N, C-alpha and C positions, 0 to 999 in steps of 0.2 A: 339649661342651655341645650339646644338641639345638636345632636351629633349625627352628621350625615356622612356616609361613606359612599363615594361615587366611583363610577367606572367598574361596576361589578357585573359578572355575567355567568360565573360558574356556580351551579346550584349548591354543591357541597361547601364551597368557600363561603357562599352567602349564609348557609346554615351556621357555619363556624363563627362568622362575624356577628350574626344576629344574636348568638348566645352570649356575646360580650355586653349586651344591653344597649346597643346603639338605637337610634330612633328612626332614621331614614336610610334607604339605599338609593343610589342613583344608577339608572339604567340608560346607557347612551345609545341613541338612535341616529347619530351623525355619521355618515359614511366615511368621513375623513379621519375618524378616531380609531386608534388601534384597540380601543376598548369597546367597540361597537357590539351590540347584542347580535349574536349570530343565529339564534333560534327565533324564527319568525312565528312559531306557533304560539308562544306566550303562555302555554298551559301551566307550566310549573311556576313561572314568575307571577302569574295572576293570583296564585294562591299563597304567595309569600306573606307571612304575618306582619312584616314591617311596612311602614309607609313607603310607597314607591314613587320616585321622582323620575319622570322621563325627560332626558336631556336632548334638546333639538337645536338645530341651527338653520334658520330660514326655511323651515319646513312648510309645506302647503297646509291649508286648513284641513283638507281631507286626510293628509298623512297624520296630522296631530290628533284628529278626532278618532280615526280608525285605530291608531296605535294605542291611544288612551283607553279605548273600549276593550281591545284585545288583551292588553296587559293589566287592565284595571288600575290604571295609574291614579295616584292621589294628587299629584302635582305635575304640571308641565313647566319645565325649566327652559327658558328661551335664551339662547346664547348669541343670536344673530342680530340682524338689523330690524327686528320686528318693531312695528310702530305702536304708539300708545293706542291708536284706533284699532289695530289688529288685536291687541291685548284686551281691549274693551269688548270686542265681539266675542272673544273666547269667554270672558267673564260672564257675559249675558247668557251664554250657553251653559253656565254652571261650572266652569273649570277654575281650579285654584292655580295661581301662577307664581313662578319665581322668575324675575327678570334679571339677567346677568349683565354686568357692566365691567369693562376692562379699565383698570385704574393704574395710573402712574403718578399723576399729580392731582392736587386738589381741584384743578380745573376740570378734570375728567368726571368729577362728581356732579357737575352742573347738569349733565344729560339726564340724570335720574329724576330731576324735578318734574320733567314732562310725564313721568310715569307714576306720579303720586296718585293713589286711588285706582291704579290700573294693574297692580300686582299685590299679592299677599306678602311677598318678601322680595327684597333685592338680594343679589349675590355679587359681592365685590371681589373680582379676580384680578390677576396680574395682567397688565397690558402686554400683548405680544403680537406677533404676526398672524398667529392662528386664532382658534377659538378655544382658549383654555388649554389645560394640560401641559403648560410650559415647565412645570416643576420649580418655578422661580417665585420668590415672595416679593411683593411690593412693599413700599414703606407705609406701614399701617398708621403712622402718625398723620398722614394726609387725611385720614378719616375723621380727624377732629373737626374738619370743615363741613362734614355732613350733618345737616340740621333738619333733614326730612323727617316725616312721620312714619314712613314705612320701615319696619324692622328689617335687619339684614343678616345674611350669613357671610362669614369671613372665609375666603378661599385663596388659593394661590400659593403653592409651594410649602404648605404646612408639613412638617416632618417630626419624627420623634423628638428631636432636639428643640422643637418649637414650644414644648410644654411650658417652659418658664415664661416665654413671651405671651402665651395665651393667658396664663394666670395673671400677668401684669396688665393685659390690655383691658381697658374700660371704655365703654360707650353705652349710653342709655338705650340705644336702639339695637345693640348686639343681641341677636336671637340664637346664634349657633355657629358652628364651624363645619367646613366642608373638607373632608380628607380624601386624598386620591393617590397620586403617583408616589408621594413620599413614604407610603406604607406598602409598596408593591414588591412582590416576588418577581412578577412579570406582568405585562399588560392584562388587566382584568382579574388578577389574582392578588389578594391582600395577605400580608404577613400578620396572622392573628396575634402572635406573641408581641410584636411591636405595637399593635393597636391596644392590646390589653394593658401593657405597661404605660403607654401614653395616657390612656383613660384614667388609670390610677393616679398619674401625676397631676392631671388637671381636675380631679374630682372636687377639690376644694372650691374651684371656680364654677363647677357645674352644679349649681344649686339655685 
């Protein structure tokens, strides 16, 4: 199971989290997020050994491609109203994509069907007024209705105390989990001890 820690921006904190054996880090490029990357140079991040996921909301094609090149991103995570056609254009240019959807009920899963074949992964997040980062968890049982072929990451309000629920959750398309505000000391800084203990608790499921 893929472990993605999102909303990171401090190099030393990234090194500490990387040492825990996670798989991906999420770098946020959305101006409305308190975890937005502040360093526009991208030099340190581009050399980070972990898979790097750039998180964007309704960004222009130019912003996406320029940022991907500068930070050497492995995935583009799209959290806005990007269309299947826009995703296809990026795919044809060779980009790997994660398309995020805000979920509250099983009906919200229907939108994902239009993106089959247009993303490498889906990310199912909590439905809220903004674009993620609510710190709230949605009812994962609604994902029983998801019968698509695209693997997904589970997101939205996962906290240290969610370990038992993660171990119990089963879905044939579950590819990984996305951790963010539930493990923070402050915006953009993660509590490595909490992450370490959480990873130990879910390790039986992470195989």
